[in-house]
Backbone as CSV, one residue per row, in Angstrom:
resi,resn,N_x,N_y,N_z,CA_x,CA_y,CA_z,C_x,C_y,C_z
1,MET,14.162,-8.010,-6.808,14.396,-6.762,-5.897,13.611,-5.778,-5.956
2,PHE,13.329,-4.791,-4.745,12.453,-3.761,-5.009,13.032,-2.616,-4.413
3,SER,12.835,-1.578,-5.016,13.537,-0.248,-4.404,12.482,0.560,-3.618
4,VAL,12.928,1.076,-2.462,12.003,1.764,-1.527,12.195,3.113,-1.963
5,VAL,10.900,3.854,-2.468,10.829,5.250,-2.866,10.016,5.904,-1.771
6,GLY,10.783,7.117,-1.384,9.995,7.899,-0.162,9.386,9.134,-1.031
7,LEU,8.245,9.331,-0.721,7.479,10.743,-1.182,7.269,11.574,0.020
8,THR,7.575,12.960,-0.176,7.317,13.832,0.812,5.839,14.369,0.772
9,LEU,5.588,15.291,1.710,4.151,15.716,1.727,4.082,16.713,0.858
10,ASP,4.949,17.463,0.231,4.922,18.529,-0.917,4.672,17.530,-2.077
11,GLU,5.299,16.444,-2.409,5.107,15.773,-3.507,3.673,15.158,-3.450
12,VAL,3.105,14.751,-2.543,1.991,13.899,-2.446,0.897,15.128,-2.622
13,SER,1.106,16.258,-1.981,-0.147,17.572,-1.943,-0.128,17.974,-3.379
14,SER,1.254,18.170,-4.126,1.140,18.698,-5.393,0.702,17.652,-6.514
15,GLY,0.744,16.483,-6.081,0.223,15.317,-7.045,1.327,15.124,-8.068
16,SER,2.555,15.226,-7.481,3.810,14.839,-8.474,4.203,13.493,-7.706
17,LEU,3.415,12.455,-8.350,3.544,11.006,-7.906,4.127,10.233,-9.014
18,PRO,5.185,9.693,-8.805,5.815,9.003,-9.825,5.283,7.860,-10.494
19,HIS,4.367,7.110,-9.614,3.818,5.841,-10.247,2.408,6.393,-11.016
20,ASN,1.941,7.589,-11.006,0.832,8.097,-11.601,1.311,8.509,-12.954
21,ASN,2.628,9.190,-12.932,3.343,9.638,-14.356,3.617,8.459,-15.056
22,LEU,3.909,7.347,-14.418,4.489,6.038,-15.001,3.276,5.506,-15.785
23,ALA,2.156,5.526,-14.912,0.855,4.714,-15.385,0.458,5.606,-16.871
24,LYS,0.502,6.968,-16.709,-0.030,7.625,-17.787,0.767,7.532,-19.133
25,THR,2.258,7.321,-18.904,3.063,7.029,-19.890,2.806,5.775,-20.596
26,LEU,2.581,4.563,-19.669,2.219,3.313,-20.186,1.081,3.261,-20.969
27,ASP,0.051,4.062,-20.375,-1.250,3.962,-21.003,-1.207,4.518,-22.578
28,ASN,-0.199,5.617,-22.549,-0.044,6.226,-24.124,0.627,5.383,-25.008
29,ARG,1.435,4.583,-24.413,2.229,3.497,-25.235,1.202,2.237,-25.808
30,ARG,0.381,2.010,-25.008,-0.524,0.790,-25.299,-1.079,0.884,-26.767
31,THR,-1.239,2.091,-27.218,-2.005,2.203,-28.568,-1.002,2.189,-29.863
32,LYS,0.130,2.242,-29.473,1.296,2.373,-30.460,1.931,1.169,-30.721
33,SER,2.344,0.867,-31.951,2.741,-0.433,-32.359,4.121,-0.814,-32.076
34,ASN,5.162,0.391,-31.840,6.459,0.374,-31.774,6.946,-0.157,-30.148
35,PHE,6.020,-0.706,-29.326,6.342,-1.285,-27.995,5.986,-2.684,-27.789
36,ARG,6.729,-3.205,-27.168,6.523,-4.638,-26.914,6.324,-5.007,-25.473
37,PHE,5.872,-6.031,-25.138,5.539,-6.561,-23.717,6.944,-7.008,-23.155
38,ALA,7.252,-6.405,-22.055,8.700,-6.896,-21.605,8.490,-7.612,-20.382
39,GLU,7.999,-6.792,-19.346,7.651,-7.442,-18.018,6.689,-6.928,-17.274
40,ILE,6.248,-7.554,-16.111,5.280,-6.781,-15.325,5.962,-5.808,-14.430
41,ILE,5.120,-4.518,-14.271,5.459,-3.275,-13.344,4.634,-3.637,-12.020
42,LEU,5.491,-3.615,-11.049,4.767,-3.651,-9.703,5.210,-2.605,-8.708
43,VAL,4.391,-2.079,-8.124,4.276,-0.848,-7.145,3.401,-1.078,-6.247
44,TYR,4.050,-1.229,-4.983,3.248,-1.388,-3.752,3.312,-0.344,-2.807
45,THR,2.532,-0.174,-1.847,2.792,0.733,-0.531,2.329,0.163,0.577
46,THR,2.452,0.735,1.656,2.076,0.018,3.011,0.382,0.277,3.227
47,VAL,-0.187,-0.526,3.924,-1.403,-0.322,4.125,-1.719,0.757,5.221
48,GLU,-2.684,1.729,5.065,-2.568,2.662,6.083,-2.495,2.279,7.771
49,THR,-3.257,1.229,8.053,-3.357,0.885,9.465,-2.014,-0.044,9.795
50,ASP,-1.050,-0.202,8.829,0.120,-0.930,8.936,1.054,-0.047,9.900
51,THR,1.817,-0.765,10.760,2.817,-0.071,11.658,4.146,0.311,10.782
52,GLN,4.406,-0.551,9.769,5.687,-0.396,9.043,5.867,1.002,8.429
53,GLY,4.967,1.545,8.160,5.162,3.120,7.646,5.945,4.065,8.758
54,SER,5.551,3.926,10.017,6.329,4.652,10.874,7.817,4.166,11.261
55,ALA,7.867,2.728,11.109,9.192,2.211,11.112,10.143,2.627,9.930
56,GLU,9.587,2.814,8.938,10.143,3.183,7.678,10.525,4.696,7.859
57,ARG,9.733,5.443,8.290,10.045,6.823,8.389,11.184,7.181,9.430
58,THR,11.284,6.251,10.643,12.278,6.249,11.428,13.597,5.803,10.558
59,LYS,13.589,4.923,9.990,14.843,4.046,9.344,15.410,5.203,8.359
60,TYR,14.602,5.809,7.542,15.080,6.731,6.511,15.193,8.256,6.833
61,ARG,14.930,8.503,8.181,14.666,9.922,8.755,16.071,10.784,8.229
62,GLN,16.958,10.220,8.101,18.246,11.003,7.817,18.244,11.395,6.349
63,GLN,17.562,10.663,5.475,17.400,10.931,4.093,16.308,11.954,3.657
64,GLY,15.450,12.257,4.751,14.401,13.347,4.617,13.217,12.921,5.225
65,GLN,12.050,13.676,5.259,11.033,13.413,5.962,9.924,12.957,5.023
66,PHE,9.601,11.700,4.874,8.653,11.173,3.859,7.235,10.829,4.568
67,LEU,6.308,11.106,3.689,4.921,10.713,4.262,4.380,9.403,3.733
68,VAL,4.913,9.051,2.351,4.443,7.780,1.811,5.772,6.929,1.374
69,PHE,5.501,5.700,1.485,6.718,4.927,0.923,6.120,3.991,-0.117
70,LEU,6.856,3.819,-1.366,6.510,3.159,-2.260,7.375,1.951,-2.587
71,TYR,7.182,1.067,-2.912,8.027,-0.159,-3.444,7.938,-0.432,-4.818
72,PHE,8.716,-0.006,-5.502,9.039,-0.481,-7.174,9.997,-1.720,-7.470
73,ASN,9.492,-2.454,-8.082,10.128,-3.618,-8.644,11.102,-3.203,-9.701
74,ASP,12.009,-4.102,-10.157,13.233,-3.651,-10.861,12.740,-3.074,-12.393
75,ALA,11.615,-3.744,-13.044,10.994,-3.239,-14.088,10.457,-1.948,-13.826
76,ALA,9.856,-1.675,-12.714,9.197,-0.086,-12.427,10.123,0.733,-12.529
77,VAL,11.462,0.563,-11.912,12.622,1.495,-11.738,13.187,1.750,-13.337
78,GLU,13.464,0.727,-13.725,13.871,0.819,-15.185,13.016,1.636,-16.009
79,ALA,11.721,1.363,-15.875,10.638,2.063,-16.939,10.861,3.621,-16.476
80,CYS,10.912,4.037,-15.179,11.036,5.215,-14.771,12.306,5.964,-15.225
81,LYS,13.408,5.188,-15.110,14.549,5.664,-15.967,14.438,5.945,-17.320
82,GLU,13.924,5.015,-18.097,13.776,5.097,-19.518,12.832,6.298,-19.890
83,MET,11.883,6.503,-19.166,10.786,7.572,-19.472,10.956,9.187,-18.753
84,GLY,12.306,8.984,-18.078,12.725,10.409,-17.534,11.752,10.766,-16.224
85,ILE,11.170,9.684,-15.542,10.582,10.094,-14.413,11.428,9.937,-13.007
86,PRO,11.422,10.975,-12.435,12.497,11.084,-11.224,11.831,10.290,-10.109
87,ILE,12.643,9.467,-9.431,12.433,8.793,-8.372,13.322,8.813,-7.374
88,ARG,13.155,8.837,-6.044,14.109,9.046,-4.876,14.112,7.644,-4.245
89,VAL,15.115,6.827,-4.743,15.441,5.567,-4.266,16.073,5.730,-2.757
90,LEU,15.520,5.035,-1.957,16.152,5.283,-0.691,16.884,4.021,-0.068
91,ASP,16.415,2.911,-0.738,17.079,1.522,-0.410,16.646,0.375,-1.204
92,ARG,17.363,-0.577,-1.468,17.080,-1.961,-2.106,16.758,-2.996,-1.253
93,ILE,15.636,-3.686,-1.364,15.305,-4.797,-0.437,14.881,-6.000,-1.272
94,ASP,14.913,-7.205,-0.725,14.211,-8.352,-1.467,12.977,-8.256,-1.232
95,GLU,12.192,-9.220,-2.025,10.788,-9.342,-1.825,10.310,-9.790,-0.250
96,SER,11.153,-10.493,0.284,10.759,-11.074,1.533,10.794,-9.864,2.421
97,GLN,11.381,-8.675,2.192,11.433,-7.509,3.021,10.291,-6.744,2.899
98,LEU,9.486,-6.944,1.909,8.413,-6.217,1.611,7.460,-6.095,2.858
99,PRO,6.653,-5.006,3.044,5.709,-5.105,4.115,4.868,-6.307,4.096
100,ALA,4.442,-6.993,5.095,3.480,-7.940,5.125,2.070,-7.591,4.611
101,ARG,1.687,-6.435,5.074,0.384,-5.887,4.797,0.720,-4.745,3.872
102,ARG,0.313,-4.751,2.576,0.721,-3.948,1.415,-0.417,-3.894,0.555
103,ALA,-0.462,-2.590,-0.039,-1.566,-2.761,-1.254,-0.825,-2.341,-2.506
104,THR,-1.363,-2.965,-3.398,-0.837,-2.839,-4.899,-1.301,-1.583,-5.606
105,VAL,-0.323,-0.692,-5.931,-0.680,0.745,-6.341,-0.751,0.445,-7.852
106,MET,0.044,-0.410,-8.378,0.251,-0.591,-9.930,0.647,-1.986,-10.096
107,GLU,-0.029,-2.667,-11.247,0.560,-3.902,-11.604,0.119,-3.833,-12.939
108,ARG,0.789,-3.619,-14.045,0.766,-3.484,-15.640,1.886,-4.044,-16.180
109,PRO,1.720,-4.314,-17.532,2.681,-4.731,-18.305,3.674,-3.454,-18.631
110,TYR,4.898,-3.907,-18.720,6.016,-2.889,-19.108,6.251,-3.027,-20.750
111,LEU,5.741,-1.874,-21.387,5.770,-1.997,-22.623,7.197,-1.273,-23.237
112,ALA,8.040,-2.110,-23.605,9.427,-1.411,-23.766,9.310,-1.010,-25.288
113,PRO,10.373,-0.098,-25.754,10.383,0.190,-27.147,11.069,-1.063,-27.886
114,VAL,10.595,-1.335,-28.923,11.019,-2.493,-29.774,12.489,-1.881,-30.449
115,SER,13.478,-2.949,-30.285,14.708,-2.672,-30.730,14.860,-2.588,-32.396
116,LYS,15.526,-1.950,-32.858,15.688,-1.853,-34.167,16.983,-2.141,-34.768
């Protein structure tokens, strides 16, 4: 499953991008030994020339005005929760419902804390 995450113009212009914060946190964990590989984090977005973006804006209009849509897999959503990175989940979709023309924004290992 994937979560549809909407980003507003203000979030994009301010650089407050959840996938960037997630990447920085994961990079910081890479050098520490108290984390283990758990899953692969995947975050996609639509390709600029794809018409899916405008269809998504119409579909989620009642929830806000979004400039960009990201698609976080379950591992990415879980990692954001664990790390306190806020995301606005608009919907949950199956992999088959992802845009056919999409770009990979992030594909990294999820380094989870080692249980004690």
